[in-house]
N, C-alpha and C positions, 0 to 999 in steps of 0.2 A: 352463086352454081348450087348444085345440088344438094352437097356439104350444110349447108349453110339452112341450106330449107328443113335439109332430115332436124341438125341442132335444136333450130325455132319450135318446128312440131309438135314437142311439151308443150310450151311452153303458150300456143295456138290454139294445143287445145285445152288447155286447162281454163282458159280468155272463153273460148265458144263456150266453154259447161258454164260456166258462171251466167250465165245470159238466164235463164230459170228463175236463178234466184233473184234479179231484180224485178222491181213492183213497176219497174214502167213496160220494159222491155213485153210481161206477162197480161201488163195491163194493155198495151198494143198484140200480141199475139191475140188475146182472145177475142178483140171487137173485130180484128182482123178474119177472124176463122169467123165470129158468128153473122161478119158482113158475106162472107161468102158461102159460108155452108149452112145459116141458121142460127139461133139461139139455143140449140136443145144442147145439151153436154155429150163429149164426144160425136159432137156432129159432124168431124173436122174427120179428115182421115191420118190415121196417123203416119208417117214419116210423109206426107204435102208439105211439101214446101212454098210460099207464095213468093213471088216478087220481090218482097222489097224484104220479104224477110231475109232471103238472099243478100238482098243488093245492102243491106245492115254489117249482113255478114263480115260481107265480103270487102268494108268499111271500114274496120274493126283495125284498131291501128296498130296490133299484133304482126297480121296478116298482110298490111298494105309495104311495108315492104317486102314481103315473100315473094305473094306478085308478081312486084316491081323486079323484082330479080327475075324470076321465070320469062318475062319479057324482055328481060337483057341479052337473055339466058337466048333465046328465041330467036329473036332477030341478028344475032351473034351469030348465030346457027348452030347454038351448044344442042347440051343432052336434058 
């Protein structure tokens, strides 16, 4: 339920914040930015999240159990 999610959020946030330190993530992000916005540095909009990047973040092992928990709560009529 929600208390479990709240307990897990600090670790999930730390995991997500580690992504910019991952060389393969940076390369993927740069290639995706260049494809959508052109090769000029800073051509992408700050805060813009491409669907592929969002999907990759939502598939992170630290978040999958939390998302599944939210789905179960919703199906059971919980908050």
